[in-house]
BAKOL-61600 format. One record per residue (C-alpha): x, y, z; residue number from 1. Coordinates in steps of 0.5 Angstrom, whole numbers. Layout:
BEGIN
<pt x="X" y="Y" z="Z" seq="NUM"/>
...
***
This chain:
BEGIN
<pt x="295" y="185" z="59" seq="1"/>
<pt x="291" y="190" z="55" seq="2"/>
<pt x="297" y="191" z="50" seq="3"/>
<pt x="296" y="198" z="50" seq="4"/>
<pt x="288" y="197" z="48" seq="5"/>
<pt x="285" y="203" z="51" seq="6"/>
<pt x="278" y="201" z="50" seq="7"/>
<pt x="280" y="195" z="53" seq="8"/>
<pt x="282" y="198" z="59" seq="9"/>
<pt x="277" y="203" z="60" seq="10"/>
<pt x="272" y="197" z="59" seq="11"/>
<pt x="276" y="193" z="65" seq="12"/>
<pt x="276" y="199" z="69" seq="13"/>
<pt x="268" y="200" z="68" seq="14"/>
<pt x="267" y="193" z="69" seq="15"/>
<pt x="271" y="193" z="76" seq="16"/>
<pt x="267" y="200" z="78" seq="17"/>
<pt x="261" y="197" z="76" seq="18"/>
<pt x="263" y="191" z="81" seq="19"/>
<pt x="265" y="195" z="86" seq="20"/>
<pt x="259" y="199" z="86" seq="21"/>
<pt x="255" y="193" z="86" seq="22"/>
<pt x="258" y="191" z="92" seq="23"/>
<pt x="258" y="197" z="96" seq="24"/>
<pt x="250" y="197" z="94" seq="25"/>
<pt x="250" y="190" z="97" seq="26"/>
<pt x="254" y="193" z="103" seq="27"/>
<pt x="249" y="199" z="104" seq="28"/>
<pt x="243" y="195" z="104" seq="29"/>
<pt x="246" y="190" z="109" seq="30"/>
<pt x="248" y="195" z="113" seq="31"/>
<pt x="241" y="199" z="113" seq="32"/>
<pt x="238" y="192" z="114" seq="33"/>
<pt x="243" y="191" z="120" seq="34"/>
<pt x="241" y="198" z="123" seq="35"/>
<pt x="234" y="197" z="122" seq="36"/>
<pt x="234" y="190" z="126" seq="37"/>
<pt x="238" y="194" z="131" seq="38"/>
<pt x="233" y="200" z="132" seq="39"/>
<pt x="227" y="195" z="132" seq="40"/>
<pt x="231" y="191" z="138" seq="41"/>
<pt x="232" y="197" z="141" seq="42"/>
<pt x="225" y="200" z="140" seq="43"/>
<pt x="222" y="193" z="143" seq="44"/>
<pt x="227" y="193" z="149" seq="45"/>
<pt x="225" y="200" z="151" seq="46"/>
<pt x="217" y="199" z="150" seq="47"/>
<pt x="218" y="193" z="154" seq="48"/>
<pt x="221" y="197" z="159" seq="49"/>
<pt x="216" y="202" z="159" seq="50"/>
<pt x="210" y="197" z="159" seq="51"/>
<pt x="213" y="194" z="165" seq="52"/>
<pt x="214" y="201" z="168" seq="53"/>
<pt x="207" y="202" z="166" seq="54"/>
<pt x="204" y="196" z="169" seq="55"/>
<pt x="208" y="197" z="176" seq="56"/>
<pt x="205" y="204" z="176" seq="57"/>
<pt x="198" y="201" z="175" seq="58"/>
<pt x="199" y="196" z="180" seq="59"/>
<pt x="201" y="201" z="185" seq="60"/>
<pt x="195" y="206" z="183" seq="61"/>
<pt x="190" y="200" z="184" seq="62"/>
<pt x="193" y="199" z="191" seq="63"/>
<pt x="193" y="206" z="193" seq="64"/>
<pt x="186" y="207" z="190" seq="65"/>
<pt x="183" y="201" z="194" seq="66"/>
<pt x="187" y="203" z="200" seq="67"/>
<pt x="183" y="210" z="199" seq="68"/>
<pt x="176" y="207" z="198" seq="69"/>
<pt x="177" y="202" z="204" seq="70"/>
<pt x="179" y="208" z="208" seq="71"/>
<pt x="173" y="212" z="206" seq="72"/>
<pt x="169" y="207" z="207" seq="73"/>
<pt x="171" y="206" z="214" seq="74"/>
<pt x="171" y="213" z="215" seq="75"/>
<pt x="164" y="213" z="213" seq="76"/>
<pt x="162" y="207" z="217" seq="77"/>
<pt x="165" y="211" z="223" seq="78"/>
<pt x="161" y="217" z="222" seq="79"/>
<pt x="155" y="213" z="221" seq="80"/>
<pt x="156" y="209" z="227" seq="81"/>
<pt x="158" y="216" z="231" seq="82"/>
<pt x="151" y="219" z="229" seq="83"/>
<pt x="147" y="213" z="231" seq="84"/>
<pt x="151" y="212" z="238" seq="85"/>
<pt x="149" y="220" z="239" seq="86"/>
<pt x="142" y="219" z="236" seq="87"/>
<pt x="141" y="212" z="241" seq="88"/>
<pt x="144" y="216" z="247" seq="89"/>
<pt x="140" y="222" z="246" seq="90"/>
<pt x="133" y="218" z="244" seq="91"/>
<pt x="134" y="212" z="249" seq="92"/>
<pt x="139" y="212" z="254" seq="93"/>
<pt x="138" y="220" z="256" seq="94"/>
<pt x="131" y="219" z="257" seq="95"/>
<pt x="131" y="212" z="261" seq="96"/>
<pt x="136" y="215" z="265" seq="97"/>
<pt x="132" y="221" z="267" seq="98"/>
<pt x="126" y="216" z="268" seq="99"/>
<pt x="130" y="211" z="273" seq="100"/>
<pt x="133" y="217" z="277" seq="101"/>
<pt x="126" y="220" z="278" seq="102"/>
<pt x="123" y="213" z="280" seq="103"/>
<pt x="129" y="212" z="285" seq="104"/>
<pt x="127" y="219" z="288" seq="105"/>
<pt x="120" y="217" z="289" seq="106"/>
<pt x="122" y="210" z="292" seq="107"/>
<pt x="126" y="214" z="297" seq="108"/>
<pt x="120" y="218" z="299" seq="109"/>
<pt x="120" y="224" z="295" seq="110"/>
<pt x="114" y="224" z="291" seq="111"/>
<pt x="115" y="231" z="288" seq="112"/>
<pt x="120" y="230" z="282" seq="113"/>
<pt x="120" y="233" z="275" seq="114"/>
<pt x="119" y="227" z="270" seq="115"/>
<pt x="123" y="228" z="263" seq="116"/>
<pt x="119" y="230" z="257" seq="117"/>
<pt x="115" y="225" z="254" seq="118"/>
<pt x="116" y="223" z="247" seq="119"/>
<pt x="112" y="220" z="242" seq="120"/>
<pt x="115" y="213" z="243" seq="121"/>
<pt x="115" y="207" z="248" seq="122"/>
<pt x="120" y="211" z="253" seq="123"/>
<pt x="115" y="217" z="252" seq="124"/>
<pt x="109" y="212" z="254" seq="125"/>
<pt x="113" y="209" z="260" seq="126"/>
<pt x="114" y="216" z="262" seq="127"/>
<pt x="107" y="218" z="261" seq="128"/>
<pt x="105" y="211" z="265" seq="129"/>
<pt x="110" y="213" z="271" seq="130"/>
<pt x="107" y="220" z="271" seq="131"/>
<pt x="100" y="217" z="272" seq="132"/>
<pt x="102" y="212" z="277" seq="133"/>
<pt x="106" y="218" z="281" seq="134"/>
<pt x="99" y="222" z="280" seq="135"/>
<pt x="95" y="217" z="283" seq="136"/>
<pt x="100" y="216" z="289" seq="137"/>
<pt x="100" y="223" z="290" seq="138"/>
<pt x="92" y="223" z="291" seq="139"/>
<pt x="93" y="216" z="295" seq="140"/>
<pt x="98" y="220" z="300" seq="141"/>
<pt x="93" y="226" z="300" seq="142"/>
<pt x="87" y="222" z="301" seq="143"/>
<pt x="91" y="218" z="307" seq="144"/>
<pt x="93" y="225" z="310" seq="145"/>
<pt x="86" y="227" z="309" seq="146"/>
<pt x="84" y="221" z="313" seq="147"/>
<pt x="89" y="222" z="318" seq="148"/>
<pt x="88" y="229" z="319" seq="149"/>
<pt x="80" y="227" z="320" seq="150"/>
<pt x="82" y="222" z="325" seq="151"/>
<pt x="85" y="227" z="330" seq="152"/>
***
Protein backbone atom coordinates (compact mmCIF):
# COMPACT_ATOMS: atom_id res chain seq x y z
CA UNK A 1 0.00 0.00 0.00
CA UNK A 2 2.68 2.51 0.83
CA UNK A 3 5.37 0.74 -1.13
CA UNK A 4 8.04 1.39 1.43
CA UNK A 5 7.41 5.13 1.53
CA UNK A 6 8.12 5.99 5.14
CA UNK A 7 6.85 9.53 4.83
CA UNK A 8 3.56 8.29 3.46
CA UNK A 9 3.30 5.85 6.34
CA UNK A 10 4.04 8.58 8.80
CA UNK A 11 1.39 10.82 7.28
CA UNK A 12 -1.09 7.93 7.30
CA UNK A 13 -0.34 7.16 10.96
CA UNK A 14 -0.56 10.85 11.84
CA UNK A 15 -3.85 11.12 9.94
CA UNK A 16 -5.24 8.08 11.76
CA UNK A 17 -3.98 9.50 15.08
CA UNK A 18 -5.65 12.82 14.31
CA UNK A 19 -8.94 11.08 13.47
CA UNK A 20 -8.73 8.94 16.58
CA UNK A 21 -7.94 12.04 18.68
CA UNK A 22 -10.92 13.86 17.17
CA UNK A 23 -13.23 10.90 17.91
CA UNK A 24 -11.91 10.73 21.47
CA UNK A 25 -12.42 14.49 21.91
CA UNK A 26 -16.03 14.17 20.63
CA UNK A 27 -16.57 11.15 22.88
CA UNK A 28 -15.16 13.03 25.88
CA UNK A 29 -17.41 16.00 25.05
CA UNK A 30 -20.44 13.69 24.72
CA UNK A 31 -19.57 11.96 27.98
CA UNK A 32 -19.11 15.30 29.71
CA UNK A 33 -22.51 16.46 28.43
CA UNK A 34 -24.13 13.20 29.58
CA UNK A 35 -22.49 13.39 33.01
CA UNK A 36 -23.61 17.03 33.32
CA UNK A 37 -27.17 16.12 32.25
CA UNK A 38 -27.32 13.27 34.76
CA UNK A 39 -25.84 15.43 37.52
CA UNK A 40 -28.37 18.18 36.76
CA UNK A 41 -31.20 15.63 36.82
CA UNK A 42 -29.95 14.17 40.13
CA UNK A 43 -29.60 17.65 41.63
CA UNK A 44 -33.08 18.60 40.43
CA UNK A 45 -34.54 15.39 41.89
CA UNK A 46 -32.84 15.94 45.25
CA UNK A 47 -33.90 19.58 45.31
CA UNK A 48 -37.45 18.46 44.60
CA UNK A 49 -37.28 16.03 47.52
CA UNK A 50 -35.89 18.76 49.76
CA UNK A 51 -38.61 21.19 48.67
CA UNK A 52 -41.34 18.62 49.36
CA UNK A 53 -39.85 17.80 52.76
CA UNK A 54 -39.54 21.50 53.56
CA UNK A 55 -43.14 22.14 52.49
CA UNK A 56 -44.30 19.28 54.72
CA UNK A 57 -42.28 20.60 57.65
CA UNK A 58 -43.62 24.10 57.06
CA UNK A 59 -47.19 22.81 57.00
CA UNK A 60 -46.56 20.82 60.18
CA UNK A 61 -45.04 23.87 61.84
CA UNK A 62 -47.99 26.05 60.85
CA UNK A 63 -50.44 23.49 62.24
CA UNK A 64 -48.48 23.17 65.48
CA UNK A 65 -48.13 26.95 65.76
CA UNK A 66 -51.86 27.42 65.18
CA UNK A 67 -52.63 24.73 67.76
CA UNK A 68 -50.34 26.50 70.24
CA UNK A 69 -52.01 29.86 69.61
CA UNK A 70 -55.47 28.35 70.03
CA UNK A 71 -54.36 26.67 73.26
CA UNK A 72 -52.89 29.91 74.57
CA UNK A 73 -56.02 31.86 73.67
CA UNK A 74 -58.20 29.22 75.35
CA UNK A 75 -55.99 29.30 78.43
CA UNK A 76 -56.08 33.09 78.55
CA UNK A 77 -59.86 33.03 78.14
CA UNK A 78 -60.18 30.44 80.91
CA UNK A 79 -58.00 32.52 83.23
CA UNK A 80 -59.95 35.66 82.39
CA UNK A 81 -63.23 33.86 82.94
CA UNK A 82 -61.98 32.48 86.26
CA UNK A 83 -60.88 35.93 87.40
CA UNK A 84 -64.21 37.39 86.30
CA UNK A 85 -66.13 34.63 88.09
CA UNK A 86 -64.07 35.16 91.25
CA UNK A 87 -64.64 38.92 91.06
CA UNK A 88 -68.39 38.58 90.51
CA UNK A 89 -68.64 36.09 93.36
CA UNK A 90 -66.65 38.31 95.70
CA UNK A 91 -68.27 41.61 94.72
CA UNK A 92 -71.87 40.51 94.05
CA UNK A 93 -72.80 37.01 95.17
CA UNK A 94 -71.20 37.03 98.62
CA UNK A 95 -72.64 40.42 99.71
CA UNK A 96 -76.09 39.50 98.35
CA UNK A 97 -76.00 36.20 100.28
CA UNK A 98 -75.03 37.98 103.49
CA UNK A 99 -77.82 40.52 103.03
CA UNK A 100 -80.29 37.73 102.24
CA UNK A 101 -79.26 35.85 105.38
CA UNK A 102 -79.71 39.02 107.43
CA UNK A 103 -83.20 39.61 105.98
CA UNK A 104 -84.18 36.02 106.77
CA UNK A 105 -83.01 36.37 110.37
CA UNK A 106 -84.91 39.65 110.75
CA UNK A 107 -88.00 38.04 109.22
CA UNK A 108 -87.64 35.21 111.73
CA UNK A 109 -87.81 37.76 114.56
CA UNK A 110 -84.12 38.35 115.27
CA UNK A 111 -83.73 42.15 115.04
CA UNK A 112 -80.09 42.20 116.18
CA UNK A 113 -78.22 41.08 113.09
CA UNK A 114 -74.85 42.11 111.74
CA UNK A 115 -75.09 43.44 108.22
CA UNK A 116 -72.29 43.07 105.71
CA UNK A 117 -70.01 46.01 105.08
CA UNK A 118 -71.72 48.43 102.70
CA UNK A 119 -69.61 49.06 99.61
CA UNK A 120 -69.94 52.03 97.29
CA UNK A 121 -72.16 50.28 94.77
CA UNK A 122 -75.78 49.25 94.29
CA UNK A 123 -75.48 46.36 96.72
CA UNK A 124 -73.99 48.78 99.25
CA UNK A 125 -76.94 51.11 98.69
CA UNK A 126 -79.31 48.21 99.28
CA UNK A 127 -77.42 47.27 102.46
CA UNK A 128 -77.56 50.84 103.74
CA UNK A 129 -81.29 51.05 102.97
CA UNK A 130 -81.86 47.74 104.75
CA UNK A 131 -79.82 48.99 107.74
CA UNK A 132 -81.95 52.15 107.86
CA UNK A 133 -85.12 50.05 107.68
CA UNK A 134 -83.78 47.79 110.44
CA UNK A 135 -82.92 50.81 112.61
CA UNK A 136 -86.44 52.15 112.06
CA UNK A 137 -87.86 48.73 112.94
CA UNK A 138 -85.79 48.67 116.14
CA UNK A 139 -87.01 52.16 117.06
CA UNK A 140 -90.60 51.16 116.35
CA UNK A 141 -90.25 48.02 118.47
CA UNK A 142 -88.62 50.01 121.26
CA UNK A 143 -91.41 52.55 121.10
CA UNK A 144 -94.04 49.80 121.14
CA UNK A 145 -92.27 48.19 124.10
CA UNK A 146 -92.15 51.56 125.86
CA UNK A 147 -95.86 52.09 125.21
CA UNK A 148 -96.66 48.57 126.35
CA UNK A 149 -94.65 49.09 129.54
CA UNK A 150 -96.53 52.36 130.25
CA UNK A 151 -99.91 50.65 129.81
CA UNK A 152 -99.38 48.46 132.79
